[in-house]
Gaussian input, Z-matrix of N, CA and C with variables (Angstrom, degrees):
# hf/3-21g

backbone

0 1
 N
 C     1     B1
 C     2     B2     1     A1
 N     3     B3     2     A2     1     D1
 C     4     B4     3     A3     2     D2
 C     5     B5     4     A4     3     D3
 N     6     B6     5     A5     4     D4
 C     7     B7     6     A6     5     D5
 C     8     B8     7     A7     6     D6
 N     9     B9     8     A8     7     D7
 C    10    B10     9     A9     8     D8
 C    11    B11    10    A10     9     D9
 N    12    B12    11    A11    10    D10
 C    13    B13    12    A12    11    D11
 C    14    B14    13    A13    12    D12
 N    15    B15    14    A14    13    D13
 C    16    B16    15    A15    14    D14
 C    17    B17    16    A16    15    D15
 N    18    B18    17    A17    16    D16
 C    19    B19    18    A18    17    D17
 C    20    B20    19    A19    18    D18
 N    21    B21    20    A20    19    D19
 C    22    B22    21    A21    20    D20
 C    23    B23    22    A22    21    D21
 N    24    B24    23    A23    22    D22
 C    25    B25    24    A24    23    D23
 C    26    B26    25    A25    24    D24
 N    27    B27    26    A26    25    D25
 C    28    B28    27    A27    26    D26
 C    29    B29    28    A28    27    D27
 N    30    B30    29    A29    28    D28
 C    31    B31    30    A30    29    D29
 C    32    B32    31    A31    30    D30
 N    33    B33    32    A32    31    D31
 C    34    B34    33    A33    32    D32
 C    35    B35    34    A34    33    D33
 N    36    B36    35    A35    34    D34
 C    37    B37    36    A36    35    D35
 C    38    B38    37    A37    36    D36
 N    39    B39    38    A38    37    D37
 C    40    B40    39    A39    38    D38
 C    41    B41    40    A40    39    D39
 N    42    B42    41    A41    40    D40
 C    43    B43    42    A42    41    D41
 C    44    B44    43    A43    42    D42
 N    45    B45    44    A44    43    D43
 C    46    B46    45    A45    44    D44
 C    47    B47    46    A46    45    D45
 N    48    B48    47    A47    46    D46
 C    49    B49    48    A48    47    D47
 C    50    B50    49    A49    48    D48
 N    51    B51    50    A50    49    D49
 C    52    B52    51    A51    50    D50
 C    53    B53    52    A52    51    D51
 N    54    B54    53    A53    52    D52
 C    55    B55    54    A54    53    D53
 C    56    B56    55    A55    54    D54
 N    57    B57    56    A56    55    D55
 C    58    B58    57    A57    56    D56
 C    59    B59    58    A58    57    D57
 N    60    B60    59    A59    58    D58
 C    61    B61    60    A60    59    D59
 C    62    B62    61    A61    60    D60
 N    63    B63    62    A62    61    D61
 C    64    B64    63    A63    62    D62
 C    65    B65    64    A64    63    D63
 N    66    B66    65    A65    64    D64
 C    67    B67    66    A66    65    D65
 C    68    B68    67    A67    66    D66
 N    69    B69    68    A68    67    D67
 C    70    B70    69    A69    68    D68
 C    71    B71    70    A70    69    D69
 N    72    B72    71    A71    70    D70
 C    73    B73    72    A72    71    D71
 C    74    B74    73    A73    72    D72
 N    75    B75    74    A74    73    D73
 C    76    B76    75    A75    74    D74
 C    77    B77    76    A76    75    D75
 N    78    B78    77    A77    76    D76
 C    79    B79    78    A78    77    D77
 C    80    B80    79    A79    78    D78
 N    81    B81    80    A80    79    D79
 C    82    B82    81    A81    80    D80
 C    83    B83    82    A82    81    D81
 N    84    B84    83    A83    82    D82
 C    85    B85    84    A84    83    D83
 C    86    B86    85    A85    84    D84
 N    87    B87    86    A86    85    D85
 C    88    B88    87    A87    86    D86
 C    89    B89    88    A88    87    D87
 N    90    B90    89    A89    88    D88
 C    91    B91    90    A90    89    D89
 C    92    B92    91    A91    90    D90
 N    93    B93    92    A92    91    D91
 C    94    B94    93    A93    92    D92
 C    95    B95    94    A94    93    D93
 N    96    B96    95    A95    94    D94
 C    97    B97    96    A96    95    D95
 C    98    B98    97    A97    96    D96
 N    99    B99    98    A98    97    D97
 C   100   B100    99    A99    98    D98
 C   101   B101   100   A100    99    D99
 N   102   B102   101   A101   100   D100
 C   103   B103   102   A102   101   D101
 C   104   B104   103   A103   102   D102
 N   105   B105   104   A104   103   D103
 C   106   B106   105   A105   104   D104
 C   107   B107   106   A106   105   D105
 N   108   B108   107   A107   106   D106
 C   109   B109   108   A108   107   D107
 C   110   B110   109   A109   108   D108
 N   111   B111   110   A110   109   D109
 C   112   B112   111   A111   110   D110
 C   113   B113   112   A112   111   D111
 N   114   B114   113   A113   112   D112
 C   115   B115   114   A114   113   D113
 C   116   B116   115   A115   114   D114
 N   117   B117   116   A116   115   D115
 C   118   B118   117   A117   116   D116
 C   119   B119   118   A118   117   D117
 N   120   B120   119   A119   118   D118
 C   121   B121   120   A120   119   D119
 C   122   B122   121   A121   120   D120
 N   123   B123   122   A122   121   D121
 C   124   B124   123   A123   122   D122
 C   125   B125   124   A124   123   D123
 N   126   B126   125   A125   124   D124
 C   127   B127   126   A126   125   D125
 C   128   B128   127   A127   126   D126
 N   129   B129   128   A128   127   D127
 C   130   B130   129   A129   128   D128
 C   131   B131   130   A130   129   D129
 N   132   B132   131   A131   130   D130
 C   133   B133   132   A132   131   D131
 C   134   B134   133   A133   132   D132
 N   135   B135   134   A134   133   D133
 C   136   B136   135   A135   134   D134
 C   137   B137   136   A136   135   D135
 N   138   B138   137   A137   136   D136
 C   139   B139   138   A138   137   D137
 C   140   B140   139   A139   138   D138
 N   141   B141   140   A140   139   D139
 C   142   B142   141   A141   140   D140
 C   143   B143   142   A142   141   D141
 N   144   B144   143   A143   142   D142
 C   145   B145   144   A144   143   D143
 C   146   B146   145   A145   144   D144
 N   147   B147   146   A146   145   D145
 C   148   B148   147   A147   146   D146
 C   149   B149   148   A148   147   D147
 N   150   B150   149   A149   148   D148
 C   151   B151   150   A150   149   D149
 C   152   B152   151   A151   150   D150
 N   153   B153   152   A152   151   D151
 C   154   B154   153   A153   152   D152
 C   155   B155   154   A154   153   D153
 N   156   B156   155   A155   154   D154
 C   157   B157   156   A156   155   D155
 C   158   B158   157   A157   156   D156
 N   159   B159   158   A158   157   D157
 C   160   B160   159   A159   158   D158
 C   161   B161   160   A160   159   D159
 N   162   B162   161   A161   160   D160
 C   163   B163   162   A162   161   D161
 C   164   B164   163   A163   162   D162
 N   165   B165   164   A164   163   D163
 C   166   B166   165   A165   164   D164
 C   167   B167   166   A166   165   D165
 N   168   B168   167   A167   166   D166
 C   169   B169   168   A168   167   D167
 C   170   B170   169   A169   168   D168
 N   171   B171   170   A170   169   D169
 C   172   B172   171   A171   170   D170
 C   173   B173   172   A172   171   D171
 N   174   B174   173   A173   172   D172
 C   175   B175   174   A174   173   D173
 C   176   B176   175   A175   174   D174
 N   177   B177   176   A176   175   D175
 C   178   B178   177   A177   176   D176
 C   179   B179   178   A178   177   D177
 N   180   B180   179   A179   178   D178
 C   181   B181   180   A180   179   D179
 C   182   B182   181   A181   180   D180
 N   183   B183   182   A182   181   D181
 C   184   B184   183   A183   182   D182
 C   185   B185   184   A184   183   D183
 N   186   B186   185   A185   184   D184
 C   187   B187   186   A186   185   D185
 C   188   B188   187   A187   186   D186
 N   189   B189   188   A188   187   D187
 C   190   B190   189   A189   188   D188
 C   191   B191   190   A190   189   D189
 N   192   B192   191   A191   190   D190
 C   193   B193   192   A192   191   D191
 C   194   B194   193   A193   192   D192
 N   195   B195   194   A194   193   D193
 C   196   B196   195   A195   194   D194
 C   197   B197   196   A196   195   D195
 N   198   B198   197   A197   196   D196
 C   199   B199   198   A198   197   D197
 C   200   B200   199   A199   198   D198
 N   201   B201   200   A200   199   D199
 C   202   B202   201   A201   200   D200
 C   203   B203   202   A202   201   D201
 N   204   B204   203   A203   202   D202
 C   205   B205   204   A204   203   D203
 C   206   B206   205   A205   204   D204
 N   207   B207   206   A206   205   D205
 C   208   B208   207   A207   206   D206
 C   209   B209   208   A208   207   D207
 N   210   B210   209   A209   208   D208
 C   211   B211   210   A210   209   D209
 C   212   B212   211   A211   210   D210
 N   213   B213   212   A212   211   D211
 C   214   B214   213   A213   212   D212
 C   215   B215   214   A214   213   D213
 N   216   B216   215   A215   214   D214
 C   217   B217   216   A216   215   D215
 C   218   B218   217   A217   216   D216
 N   219   B219   218   A218   217   D217
 C   220   B220   219   A219   218   D218
 C   221   B221   220   A220   219   D219
 N   222   B222   221   A221   220   D220
 C   223   B223   222   A222   221   D221
 C   224   B224   223   A223   222   D222
 N   225   B225   224   A224   223   D223
 C   226   B226   225   A225   224   D224
 C   227   B227   226   A226   225   D225
 N   228   B228   227   A227   226   D226
 C   229   B229   228   A228   227   D227
 C   230   B230   229   A229   228   D228
 N   231   B231   230   A230   229   D229
 C   232   B232   231   A231   230   D230
 C   233   B233   232   A232   231   D231
 N   234   B234   233   A233   232   D232
 C   235   B235   234   A234   233   D233
 C   236   B236   235   A235   234   D234
 N   237   B237   236   A236   235   D235
 C   238   B238   237   A237   236   D236
 C   239   B239   238   A238   237   D237
 N   240   B240   239   A239   238   D238
 C   241   B241   240   A240   239   D239
 C   242   B242   241   A241   240   D240
 N   243   B243   242   A242   241   D241
 C   244   B244   243   A243   242   D242
 C   245   B245   244   A244   243   D243
 N   246   B246   245   A245   244   D244
 C   247   B247   246   A246   245   D245
 C   248   B248   247   A247   246   D246
 N   249   B249   248   A248   247   D247
 C   250   B250   249   A249   248   D248
 C   251   B251   250   A250   249   D249
 N   252   B252   251   A251   250   D250
 C   253   B253   252   A252   251   D251
 C   254   B254   253   A253   252   D252
 N   255   B255   254   A254   253   D253
 C   256   B256   255   A255   254   D254
 C   257   B257   256   A256   255   D255
 N   258   B258   257   A257   256   D256
 C   259   B259   258   A258   257   D257
 C   260   B260   259   A259   258   D258
 N   261   B261   260   A260   259   D259
 C   262   B262   261   A261   260   D260
 C   263   B263   262   A262   261   D261
 N   264   B264   263   A263   262   D262
 C   265   B265   264   A264   263   D263
 C   266   B266   265   A265   264   D264
 N   267   B267   266   A266   265   D265
 C   268   B268   267   A267   266   D266
 C   269   B269   268   A268   267   D267
 N   270   B270   269   A269   268   D268
 C   271   B271   270   A270   269   D269
 C   272   B272   271   A271   270   D270
 N   273   B273   272   A272   271   D271
 C   274   B274   273   A273   272   D272
 C   275   B275   274   A274   273   D273
 N   276   B276   275   A275   274   D274
 C   277   B277   276   A276   275   D275
 C   278   B278   277   A277   276   D276
 N   279   B279   278   A278   277   D277
 C   280   B280   279   A279   278   D278
 C   281   B281   280   A280   279   D279
 N   282   B282   281   A281   280   D280
 C   283   B283   282   A282   281   D281
 C   284   B284   283   A283   282   D282
 N   285   B285   284   A284   283   D283
 C   286   B286   285   A285   284   D284
 C   287   B287   286   A286   285   D285
 N   288   B288   287   A287   286   D286
 C   289   B289   288   A288   287   D287
 C   290   B290   289   A289   288   D288
 N   291   B291   290   A290   289   D289
 C   292   B292   291   A291   290   D290
 C   293   B293   292   A292   291   D291
 N   294   B294   293   A293   292   D292
 C   295   B295   294   A294   293   D293
 C   296   B296   295   A295   294   D294
 N   297   B297   296   A296   295   D295
 C   298   B298   297   A297   296   D296
 C   299   B299   298   A298   297   D297
 N   300   B300   299   A299   298   D298
 C   301   B301   300   A300   299   D299
 C   302   B302   301   A301   300   D300
 N   303   B303   302   A302   301   D301
 C   304   B304   303   A303   302   D302
 C   305   B305   304   A304   303   D303
 N   306   B306   305   A305   304   D304
 C   307   B307   306   A306   305   D305
 C   308   B308   307   A307   306   D306
 N   309   B309   308   A308   307   D307
 C   310   B310   309   A309   308   D308
 C   311   B311   310   A310   309   D309
 N   312   B312   311   A311   310   D310
 C   313   B313   312   A312   311   D311
 C   314   B314   313   A313   312   D312
 N   315   B315   314   A314   313   D313
 C   316   B316   315   A315   314   D314
 C   317   B317   316   A316   315   D315
 N   318   B318   317   A317   316   D316
 C   319   B319   318   A318   317   D317
 C   320   B320   319   A319   318   D318
 N   321   B321   320   A320   319   D319
 C   322   B322   321   A321   320   D320
 C   323   B323   322   A322   321   D321
 N   324   B324   323   A323   322   D322
 C   325   B325   324   A324   323   D323
 C   326   B326   325   A325   324   D324
 N   327   B327   326   A326   325   D325
 C   328   B328   327   A327   326   D326
 C   329   B329   328   A328   327   D327
 N   330   B330   329   A329   328   D328
 C   331   B331   330   A330   329   D329
 C   332   B332   331   A331   330   D330
 N   333   B333   332   A332   331   D331
 C   334   B334   333   A333   332   D332
 C   335   B335   334   A334   333   D333
 N   336   B336   335   A335   334   D334
 C   337   B337   336   A336   335   D335
 C   338   B338   337   A337   336   D336

   B1=1.3918
   B2=1.5252
   B3=1.3359
   B4=1.4553
   B5=1.5431
   B6=1.3642
   B7=1.4646
   B8=1.5773
   B9=1.2930
   B10=1.4594
   B11=1.5667
   B12=1.3462
   B13=1.4639
   B14=1.5875
   B15=1.3804
   B16=1.4712
   B17=1.5116
   B18=1.3213
   B19=1.4445
   B20=1.4852
   B21=1.2971
   B22=1.4837
   B23=1.5653
   B24=1.3364
   B25=1.5030
   B26=1.5329
   B27=1.2778
   B28=1.5113
   B29=1.5794
   B30=1.3268
   B31=1.4366
   B32=1.5169
   B33=1.3684
   B34=1.4313
   B35=1.5789
   B36=1.2604
   B37=1.5516
   B38=1.4989
   B39=1.3530
   B40=1.5232
   B41=1.5008
   B42=1.3169
   B43=1.4957
   B44=1.5125
   B45=1.3195
   B46=1.3954
   B47=1.4638
   B48=1.3651
   B49=1.4780
   B50=1.4587
   B51=1.2691
   B52=1.4574
   B53=1.5492
   B54=1.2554
   B55=1.4878
   B56=1.5203
   B57=1.3668
   B58=1.4129
   B59=1.5657
   B60=1.2839
   B61=1.4375
   B62=1.4923
   B63=1.3480
   B64=1.5350
   B65=1.5209
   B66=1.3448
   B67=1.4585
   B68=1.5477
   B69=1.2566
   B70=1.5219
   B71=1.5664
   B72=1.2610
   B73=1.5043
   B74=1.4307
   B75=1.3812
   B76=1.4878
   B77=1.5710
   B78=1.3580
   B79=1.4397
   B80=1.5498
   B81=1.2903
   B82=1.4112
   B83=1.4947
   B84=1.3487
   B85=1.4821
   B86=1.5017
   B87=1.3555
   B88=1.3907
   B89=1.5760
   B90=1.3014
   B91=1.4287
   B92=1.5246
   B93=1.3502
   B94=1.4623
   B95=1.6095
   B96=1.3116
   B97=1.4518
   B98=1.5295
   B99=1.3586
   B100=1.3862
   B101=1.5624
   B102=1.2744
   B103=1.4869
   B104=1.4797
   B105=1.3514
   B106=1.4344
   B107=1.5317
   B108=1.2939
   B109=1.4184
   B110=1.5285
   B111=1.3243
   B112=1.4359
   B113=1.5987
   B114=1.3410
   B115=1.4114
   B116=1.5172
   B117=1.3386
   B118=1.4268
   B119=1.5735
   B120=1.3193
   B121=1.4390
   B122=1.4823
   B123=1.2996
   B124=1.4553
   B125=1.5293
   B126=1.3348
   B127=1.4450
   B128=1.5017
   B129=1.3569
   B130=1.4013
   B131=1.5102
   B132=1.4214
   B133=1.4647
   B134=1.5108
   B135=1.3371
   B136=1.4504
   B137=1.5191
   B138=1.3474
   B139=1.3997
   B140=1.5221
   B141=1.3315
   B142=1.4847
   B143=1.6225
   B144=1.3419
   B145=1.4692
   B146=1.5434
   B147=1.3404
   B148=1.4963
   B149=1.4855
   B150=1.3652
   B151=1.4839
   B152=1.5543
   B153=1.2774
   B154=1.5524
   B155=1.4782
   B156=1.3534
   B157=1.4779
   B158=1.4718
   B159=1.3466
   B160=1.4481
   B161=1.5018
   B162=1.4137
   B163=1.5224
   B164=1.5455
   B165=1.2902
   B166=1.5009
   B167=1.4790
   B168=1.3303
   B169=1.4970
   B170=1.6025
   B171=1.4060
   B172=1.4356
   B173=1.5363
   B174=1.3479
   B175=1.4541
   B176=1.5355
   B177=1.2519
   B178=1.4603
   B179=1.5077
   B180=1.3232
   B181=1.4501
   B182=1.5657
   B183=1.2642
   B184=1.5374
   B185=1.4811
   B186=1.3476
   B187=1.4319
   B188=1.4873
   B189=1.3536
   B190=1.5207
   B191=1.5775
   B192=1.2344
   B193=1.4566
   B194=1.5717
   B195=1.3270
   B196=1.3681
   B197=1.5568
   B198=1.3790
   B199=1.4969
   B200=1.4472
   B201=1.2747
   B202=1.4897
   B203=1.5593
   B204=1.3353
   B205=1.4546
   B206=1.5324
   B207=1.2952
   B208=1.4521
   B209=1.5598
   B210=1.2686
   B211=1.5043
   B212=1.5530
   B213=1.3390
   B214=1.4181
   B215=1.4930
   B216=1.3229
   B217=1.4774
   B218=1.5093
   B219=1.3425
   B220=1.4562
   B221=1.5817
   B222=1.2834
   B223=1.4972
   B224=1.5402
   B225=1.3072
   B226=1.5121
   B227=1.4580
   B228=1.3546
   B229=1.4935
   B230=1.5085
   B231=1.3494
   B232=1.5413
   B233=1.4616
   B234=1.3780
   B235=1.4239
   B236=1.5080
   B237=1.2900
   B238=1.5121
   B239=1.5887
   B240=1.3640
   B241=1.4193
   B242=1.5609
   B243=1.3798
   B244=1.4676
   B245=1.4640
   B246=1.3216
   B247=1.5022
   B248=1.4748
   B249=1.4328
   B250=1.4032
   B251=1.5031
   B252=1.2792
   B253=1.4379
   B254=1.5898
   B255=1.3100
   B256=1.4633
   B257=1.5258
   B258=1.2606
   B259=1.4869
   B260=1.5379
   B261=1.2977
   B262=1.5159
   B263=1.5465
   B264=1.3454
   B265=1.4486
   B266=1.4850
   B267=1.3691
   B268=1.4779
   B269=1.4967
   B270=1.3818
   B271=1.4742
   B272=1.5891
   B273=1.2619
   B274=1.4715
   B275=1.5372
   B276=1.3151
   B277=1.5095
   B278=1.5266
   B279=1.3226
   B280=1.4339
   B281=1.5144
   B282=1.3654
   B283=1.4072
   B284=1.5893
   B285=1.3138
   B286=1.5075
   B287=1.5208
   B288=1.2741
   B289=1.4909
   B290=1.4900
   B291=1.3360
   B292=1.4745
   B293=1.4945
   B294=1.2740
   B295=1.4844
   B296=1.5255
   B297=1.3308
   B298=1.3873
   B299=1.5991
   B300=1.3382
   B301=1.5247
   B302=1.4835
   B303=1.3093
   B304=1.4389
   B305=1.5502
   B306=1.2926
   B307=1.4786
   B308=1.5145
   B309=1.3070
   B310=1.5117
   B311=1.5662
   B312=1.3203
   B313=1.4419
   B314=1.5458
   B315=1.3056
   B316=1.4944
   B317=1.4851
   B318=1.3235
   B319=1.3916
   B320=1.4746
   B321=1.3485
   B322=1.4635
   B323=1.4786
   B324=1.3329
   B325=1.4698
   B326=1.5031
   B327=1.3441
   B328=1.4796
   B329=1.5869
   B330=1.3737
   B331=1.4782
   B332=1.5686
   B333=1.3652
   B334=1.4616
   B335=1.5301
   B336=1.3072
   B337=1.4988
   B338=1.5080
   A1=112.39
   A2=115.73
   A3=122.28
   A4=108.63
   A5=115.18
   A6=125.26
   A7=107.94
   A8=117.81
   A9=122.29
   A10=106.78
   A11=113.07
   A12=117.22
   A13=113.13
   A14=116.74
   A15=115.47
   A16=113.16
   A17=118.04
   A18=120.60
   A19=112.58
   A20=119.42
   A21=124.54
   A22=111.54
   A23=111.02
   A24=117.37
   A25=110.81
   A26=116.25
   A27=116.54
   A28=111.26
   A29=114.22
   A30=119.00
   A31=111.41
   A32=115.53
   A33=121.50
   A34=110.50
   A35=115.40
   A36=119.57
   A37=109.05
   A38=116.28
   A39=117.37
   A40=114.09
   A41=118.72
   A42=121.72
   A43=109.26
   A44=120.63
   A45=125.04
   A46=117.25
   A47=112.29
   A48=122.39
   A49=113.94
   A50=123.05
   A51=124.89
   A52=106.89
   A53=115.14
   A54=121.61
   A55=112.50
   A56=117.06
   A57=121.66
   A58=109.42
   A59=118.77
   A60=125.24
   A61=112.74
   A62=114.32
   A63=116.62
   A64=112.30
   A65=115.38
   A66=116.89
   A67=115.09
   A68=113.29
   A69=122.33
   A70=108.13
   A71=117.91
   A72=123.97
   A73=108.54
   A74=114.17
   A75=116.09
   A76=112.86
   A77=115.30
   A78=119.67
   A79=113.71
   A80=117.19
   A81=120.76
   A82=109.67
   A83=119.05
   A84=118.53
   A85=113.24
   A86=116.73
   A87=123.80
   A88=109.29
   A89=115.91
   A90=120.82
   A91=114.24
   A92=116.08
   A93=121.75
   A94=108.68
   A95=115.83
   A96=120.79
   A97=110.19
   A98=121.11
   A99=127.08
   A100=113.03
   A101=118.57
   A102=119.47
   A103=114.61
   A104=118.13
   A105=119.82
   A106=111.65
   A107=118.90
   A108=125.79
   A109=106.96
   A110=116.14
   A111=120.60
   A112=110.49
   A113=114.52
   A114=117.76
   A115=110.65
   A116=121.20
   A117=123.35
   A118=108.26
   A119=117.31
   A120=117.87
   A121=114.44
   A122=121.52
   A123=123.77
   A124=114.41
   A125=113.79
   A126=116.78
   A127=112.62
   A128=117.65
   A129=123.34
   A130=111.19
   A131=115.48
   A132=115.61
   A133=112.26
   A134=118.97
   A135=124.06
   A136=109.59
   A137=119.74
   A138=122.00
   A139=117.24
   A140=113.10
   A141=119.26
   A142=113.08
   A143=110.80
   A144=114.97
   A145=111.29
   A146=118.68
   A147=122.26
   A148=113.98
   A149=113.57
   A150=116.53
   A151=110.60
   A152=113.43
   A153=117.39
   A154=111.06
   A155=116.76
   A156=118.99
   A157=112.94
   A158=120.46
   A159=123.54
   A160=117.71
   A161=113.43
   A162=120.90
   A163=108.30
   A164=118.92
   A165=122.70
   A166=106.70
   A167=116.81
   A168=118.74
   A169=105.61
   A170=110.92
   A171=117.22
   A172=103.94
   A173=111.98
   A174=120.70
   A175=107.87
   A176=119.56
   A177=120.51
   A178=109.88
   A179=117.99
   A180=122.63
   A181=107.67
   A182=112.57
   A183=119.65
   A184=109.58
   A185=116.62
   A186=121.13
   A187=109.20
   A188=112.40
   A189=118.85
   A190=106.16
   A191=119.42
   A192=124.26
   A193=107.46
   A194=119.44
   A195=122.71
   A196=113.96
   A197=116.65
   A198=119.01
   A199=111.03
   A200=117.36
   A201=120.85
   A202=107.65
   A203=112.17
   A204=121.81
   A205=111.48
   A206=114.17
   A207=122.48
   A208=109.21
   A209=115.94
   A210=123.45
   A211=104.03
   A212=118.76
   A213=125.62
   A214=111.60
   A215=115.13
   A216=121.43
   A217=109.55
   A218=115.41
   A219=118.76
   A220=108.11
   A221=114.00
   A222=117.00
   A223=106.25
   A224=118.05
   A225=121.88
   A226=110.38
   A227=118.99
   A228=120.34
   A229=106.17
   A230=118.46
   A231=121.03
   A232=113.05
   A233=116.84
   A234=119.91
   A235=113.28
   A236=115.64
   A237=120.19
   A238=107.91
   A239=118.36
   A240=120.77
   A241=109.51
   A242=114.14
   A243=117.17
   A244=110.30
   A245=118.43
   A246=123.95
   A247=109.64
   A248=117.92
   A249=121.69
   A250=110.79
   A251=120.59
   A252=120.22
   A253=110.64
   A254=117.49
   A255=119.43
   A256=110.78
   A257=114.97
   A258=120.56
   A259=109.71
   A260=115.33
   A261=118.51
   A262=110.75
   A263=117.50
   A264=121.15
   A265=114.25
   A266=116.53
   A267=120.24
   A268=112.29
   A269=113.14
   A270=119.95
   A271=110.43
   A272=117.21
   A273=119.87
   A274=112.18
   A275=116.27
   A276=119.95
   A277=111.07
   A278=115.64
   A279=122.60
   A280=111.33
   A281=114.42
   A282=119.77
   A283=114.15
   A284=111.39
   A285=114.71
   A286=110.50
   A287=117.50
   A288=120.28
   A289=112.01
   A290=119.21
   A291=120.08
   A292=111.54
   A293=117.34
   A294=120.20
   A295=111.43
   A296=119.63
   A297=122.98
   A298=110.21
   A299=113.20
   A300=118.56
   A301=111.20
   A302=119.76
   A303=124.13
   A304=106.74
   A305=119.04
   A306=122.75
   A307=110.75
   A308=114.83
   A309=118.72
   A310=109.87
   A311=115.56
   A312=121.99
   A313=108.83
   A314=116.59
   A315=122.14
   A316=109.38
   A317=124.12
   A318=129.78
   A319=108.99
   A320=120.89
   A321=123.35
   A322=106.14
   A323=117.37
   A324=120.98
   A325=111.29
   A326=116.59
   A327=118.22
   A328=109.72
   A329=115.72
   A330=115.46
   A331=105.13
   A332=114.95
   A333=113.07
   A334=111.50
   A335=113.80
   A336=117.47
   A337=109.44
   D1=137.11
   D2=-172.69
   D3=-70.44
   D4=135.28
   D5=-179.22
   D6=-86.61
   D7=133.37
   D8=178.79
   D9=-68.06
   D10=150.20
   D11=-172.98
   D12=-58.36
   D13=-44.21
   D14=178.31
   D15=-57.40
   D16=-42.90
   D17=177.30
   D18=-64.04
   D19=-39.62
   D20=174.49
   D21=-56.78
   D22=-48.61
   D23=-177.91
   D24=-69.79
   D25=-39.92
   D26=178.05
   D27=-61.04
   D28=-46.97
   D29=179.09
   D30=-61.62
   D31=-42.56
   D32=179.16
   D33=-61.45
   D34=-41.05
   D35=-179.49
   D36=-66.91
   D37=-40.23
   D38=178.12
   D39=-77.33
   D40=-9.88
   D41=175.89
   D42=-69.84
   D43=-19.64
   D44=178.95
   D45=-82.62
   D46=-43.31
   D47=179.21
   D48=-178.87
   D49=161.80
   D50=-178.68
   D51=-63.58
   D52=140.26
   D53=179.66
   D54=-140.27
   D55=149.52
   D56=176.43
   D57=-92.38
   D58=175.39
   D59=-172.41
   D60=-46.44
   D61=-62.88
   D62=-175.51
   D63=-64.11
   D64=-34.30
   D65=173.76
   D66=-62.49
   D67=-37.44
   D68=176.35
   D69=-63.99
   D70=-46.64
   D71=-179.79
   D72=-55.33
   D73=-49.35
   D74=-176.13
   D75=-70.17
   D76=-38.18
   D77=178.88
   D78=-66.14
   D79=-37.03
   D80=175.46
   D81=-69.30
   D82=-35.41
   D83=176.10
   D84=-64.11
   D85=-38.24
   D86=178.41
   D87=-67.49
   D88=-50.46
   D89=-178.65
   D90=-59.80
   D91=-28.11
   D92=-177.95
   D93=-92.47
   D94=6.94
   D95=-178.64
   D96=61.47
   D97=31.26
   D98=177.23
   D99=88.07
   D100=-1.96
   D101=-178.70
   D102=-72.44
   D103=-30.39
   D104=-173.49
   D105=-122.69
   D106=118.72
   D107=174.97
   D108=-115.99
   D109=104.12
   D110=-176.76
   D111=-73.29
   D112=140.48
   D113=170.98
   D114=-81.41
   D115=159.16
   D116=-178.54
   D117=-59.64
   D118=-42.16
   D119=-179.75
   D120=-64.60
   D121=-42.50
   D122=171.63
   D123=-60.91
   D124=-45.90
   D125=177.35
   D126=-55.50
   D127=-58.52
   D128=-173.58
   D129=-61.93
   D130=-37.56
   D131=176.41
   D132=-65.13
   D133=-38.09
   D134=175.39
   D135=-63.82
   D136=-48.73
   D137=176.62
   D138=-56.43
   D139=-44.45
   D140=174.43
   D141=-58.52
   D142=-41.99
   D143=178.06
   D144=-69.94
   D145=-38.47
   D146=175.99
   D147=-62.38
   D148=-36.98
   D149=179.03
   D150=-72.73
   D151=-37.84
   D152=177.28
   D153=-65.14
   D154=-36.42
   D155=179.10
   D156=-78.47
   D157=-2.40
   D158=179.66
   D159=73.61
   D160=27.41
   D161=-179.06
   D162=-101.08
   D163=-24.75
   D164=-174.40
   D165=-139.49
   D166=145.71
   D167=174.83
   D168=-134.04
   D169=163.12
   D170=177.05
   D171=-76.34
   D172=135.36
   D173=-179.81
   D174=-94.26
   D175=-43.33
   D176=177.57
   D177=-170.96
   D178=164.79
   D179=175.83
   D180=-129.01
   D181=145.72
   D182=176.57
   D183=-143.00
   D184=155.98
   D185=173.88
   D186=-99.30
   D187=123.59
   D188=-179.59
   D189=-123.19
   D190=119.87
   D191=177.99
   D192=55.04
   D193=45.69
   D194=174.60
   D195=78.91
   D196=-3.86
   D197=-177.89
   D198=-112.42
   D199=146.75
   D200=178.83
   D201=-82.60
   D202=128.40
   D203=174.05
   D204=-114.45
   D205=117.72
   D206=-176.92
   D207=-101.58
   D208=130.70
   D209=-177.00
   D210=-106.21
   D211=133.95
   D212=176.60
   D213=-113.21
   D214=152.40
   D215=178.76
   D216=-137.72
   D217=153.20
   D218=172.20
   D219=-79.56
   D220=147.31
   D221=177.55
   D222=-109.80
   D223=-174.33
   D224=-175.87
   D225=-63.26
   D226=-37.63
   D227=-175.90
   D228=-70.67
   D229=-38.14
   D230=176.23
   D231=-64.10
   D232=-40.42
   D233=177.46
   D234=-66.23
   D235=-36.29
   D236=178.66
   D237=-67.59
   D238=-37.73
   D239=-177.54
   D240=-71.59
   D241=-34.01
   D242=177.91
   D243=-70.91
   D244=-37.79
   D245=177.10
   D246=-60.06
   D247=-45.99
   D248=-178.55
   D249=-66.26
   D250=-37.65
   D251=178.06
   D252=-69.23
   D253=-38.03
   D254=173.07
   D255=-56.29
   D256=-48.03
   D257=179.91
   D258=-58.72
   D259=-47.04
   D260=-178.96
   D261=-63.56
   D262=-38.97
   D263=176.11
   D264=-67.16
   D265=-39.86
   D266=177.39
   D267=-61.05
   D268=-47.30
   D269=177.30
   D270=-56.29
   D271=-48.67
   D272=-178.42
   D273=-66.02
   D274=-34.33
   D275=176.86
   D276=-71.67
   D277=-34.05
   D278=175.90
   D279=-62.57
   D280=-49.21
   D281=178.49
   D282=-60.85
   D283=-42.22
   D284=177.55
   D285=-66.53
   D286=-43.21
   D287=178.06
   D288=-60.37
   D289=-37.29
   D290=-179.88
   D291=-72.38
   D292=-32.37
   D293=176.55
   D294=-73.86
   D295=-34.93
   D296=174.94
   D297=-63.67
   D298=-45.96
   D299=173.47
   D300=-55.84
   D301=-48.40
   D302=-177.72
   D303=-61.26
   D304=-46.50
   D305=179.74
   D306=-58.78
   D307=-42.34
   D308=-178.87
   D309=-67.16
   D310=-39.65
   D311=179.40
   D312=-65.30
   D313=-43.77
   D314=178.72
   D315=-62.65
   D316=-40.90
   D317=178.08
   D318=-63.44
   D319=-39.43
   D320=-178.48
   D321=-67.14
   D322=-41.01
   D323=-176.70
   D324=-63.22
   D325=-33.73
   D326=-176.55
   D327=-90.02
   D328=-15.59
   D329=-176.49
   D330=-127.14
   D331=73.75
   D332=179.35
   D333=-68.53
   D334=132.26
   D335=-175.84
   D336=-108.30

């Protein structure tokens, strides 16, 4: 099953190191080249779902300026799901690239220069 982009980017961000909410929002923003800025509600809803699905776990909690900061990390099952999605995406990209090459080759055959 295809992984939604926010899920893919959250797991990708966590593949590097454990992160807390605001750190995840920033990392996802960077990984998406600025295209995706997660809201807190979207992020924490996704994290709750990923924890429930067994792909992510809480790494640690700490109090910073009187507020609880929870760090999340990807686990082995999450890393396997991310790797499977990468494989699926690479396969799809390879197919698209081969069709574009075939199209270009076909155009060259019809338009000899």
